C-alpha positions as CSV (number, residue, x, y, z in Angstrom):
1,Q,0.2,0.0,0.0
2,V,1.0,3.4,-0.9
3,Q,-0.5,6.5,1.2
4,L,-0.6,10.1,-0.5
5,E,-1.4,13.2,1.1
6,E,-1.8,16.4,-1.2
7,S,-1.3,19.8,0.3
8,G,-1.0,23.4,-1.0
9,G,-4.1,24.2,-3.1
10,G,-6.1,27.5,-3.0
11,L,-7.4,30.5,-4.4
12,V,-5.6,32.6,-6.8
13,Q,-5.7,35.1,-9.5
14,T,-5.2,34.7,-13.0
15,G,-1.4,34.7,-13.6
16,G,-0.6,33.7,-10.5
17,S,1.4,30.7,-8.8
18,L,0.8,27.9,-6.6
19,R,2.9,24.8,-5.5
20,L,1.3,21.6,-4.7
21,S,2.9,18.9,-2.7
22,C,2.2,15.2,-2.3
23,A,4.0,13.2,0.2
24,A,4.1,9.5,-0.1
25,S,4.6,6.9,2.5
26,G,4.2,2.9,2.7
27,R,6.4,1.6,0.0
28,N,9.7,1.8,-1.5
29,L,8.8,4.4,-4.4
30,G,12.0,3.1,-6.6
31,P,9.6,1.3,-8.9
32,F,6.9,3.7,-8.9
33,D,5.3,6.4,-11.3
34,L,3.6,9.2,-9.6
35,G,1.2,11.6,-11.2
36,W,-0.7,14.7,-11.0
37,F,-4.4,14.5,-12.4
38,R,-7.2,16.9,-11.7
39,Q,-10.9,17.0,-12.3
40,A,-13.0,20.0,-12.9
41,P,-17.0,20.4,-11.9
42,G,-18.8,18.1,-14.5
43,K,-16.0,17.5,-16.4
44,D,-13.6,14.0,-16.5
45,R,-10.4,13.5,-14.8
46,E,-7.5,14.4,-16.9
47,S,-4.0,13.8,-16.5
48,V,-1.4,16.9,-15.8
49,A,2.0,15.5,-15.5
50,A,4.0,12.3,-14.2
51,I,7.3,11.3,-13.0
52,R,9.1,8.3,-13.1
53,W,10.7,8.1,-9.4
54,R,13.6,6.1,-10.3
55,S,15.3,7.9,-13.1
56,G,13.2,11.1,-12.5
57,Y,12.1,11.5,-16.1
58,T,9.3,13.5,-16.4
59,Y,6.0,14.1,-18.6
60,H,3.4,16.9,-19.0
61,V,0.5,17.2,-21.2
62,D,0.7,19.9,-23.9
63,S,-2.0,22.3,-22.0
64,V,0.6,22.7,-19.2
65,K,3.8,22.5,-21.0
66,G,5.9,25.8,-20.0
67,R,3.5,26.5,-17.2
68,F,3.3,23.8,-14.7
69,T,6.4,21.5,-13.6
70,I,6.3,18.3,-11.9
71,S,9.4,17.5,-9.7
72,R,10.4,15.3,-6.7
73,D,12.4,15.2,-3.6
74,N,14.0,11.8,-2.8
75,A,15.0,12.3,0.5
76,K,11.4,13.4,1.6
77,N,9.4,10.7,-0.8
78,T,7.5,14.0,-1.9
79,I,6.5,15.0,-5.4
80,F,5.5,18.7,-6.2
81,L,3.5,20.4,-9.1
82,Q,4.7,24.0,-9.6
83,M,2.2,25.8,-11.3
84,N,2.8,29.1,-13.0
85,N,0.6,31.5,-15.1
86,L,-2.2,30.0,-13.9
87,K,-5.9,30.3,-15.8
88,P,-9.1,29.9,-14.9
89,E,-9.7,26.7,-16.9
90,D,-6.9,25.2,-14.3
91,T,-9.5,25.4,-11.7
92,A,-10.4,21.7,-10.5
93,I,-9.5,19.5,-7.8
94,Y,-5.8,18.2,-8.1
95,Y,-5.1,14.5,-7.3
96,C,-1.7,13.0,-6.7
97,A,-1.6,9.3,-7.8
98,A,0.9,6.3,-7.8
99,R,1.3,3.0,-9.8
100,S,4.0,0.4,-9.6
101,G,5.1,-1.3,-12.8
102,G,3.3,0.5,-15.6
103,I,4.3,0.9,-19.0
104,L,5.8,4.2,-20.3
105,S,3.0,4.7,-22.9
106,T,0.2,4.8,-20.3
107,I,2.2,7.0,-17.9
108,L,-0.3,9.8,-18.1
109,Q,-3.4,7.7,-18.1
110,S,-5.3,7.9,-15.0
111,A,-6.8,4.1,-15.3
112,H,-3.5,2.9,-15.0
113,Y,-2.9,4.3,-11.6
114,N,-4.3,2.4,-8.3
115,Y,-3.3,4.6,-5.5
116,W,-4.8,8.1,-4.9
117,G,-4.5,10.8,-2.6
118,Q,-7.8,12.8,-1.3
119,G,-7.3,15.7,-3.5
120,T,-6.7,19.2,-3.2
121,Q,-8.6,22.4,-4.5
122,V,-7.2,24.7,-6.8
123,T,-9.2,27.9,-7.8
124,V,-8.1,30.7,-10.2
125,S,-10.0,33.7,-10.1
126,S,-10.9,35.8,-13.6
């Protein structure tokens, strides 16, 4: 089992920044991928970014490239999502997720993750 706890959400104006954190516990994260996903009201959950823990390789969806950056702190078993130049369409609940042993082609697919945090609300006002 992997336990995930997100923090760092809040209310910010358009163009502002937030940094989300996700602390992981319970397992050695070496073979894991960790990702950020989000769900806006009335919409399906969508991927945002992911990171392979062992290599540190990162992946971002096109809509956030250049604005969001996923990173990790090995010593703290924590991943981050630095979000800059936020837009109202970024408003959503942001979830941290983890999986073990997945293939690279599915790293940004939420259906392939089996551990989830409780989510943190991000609201961007216009």
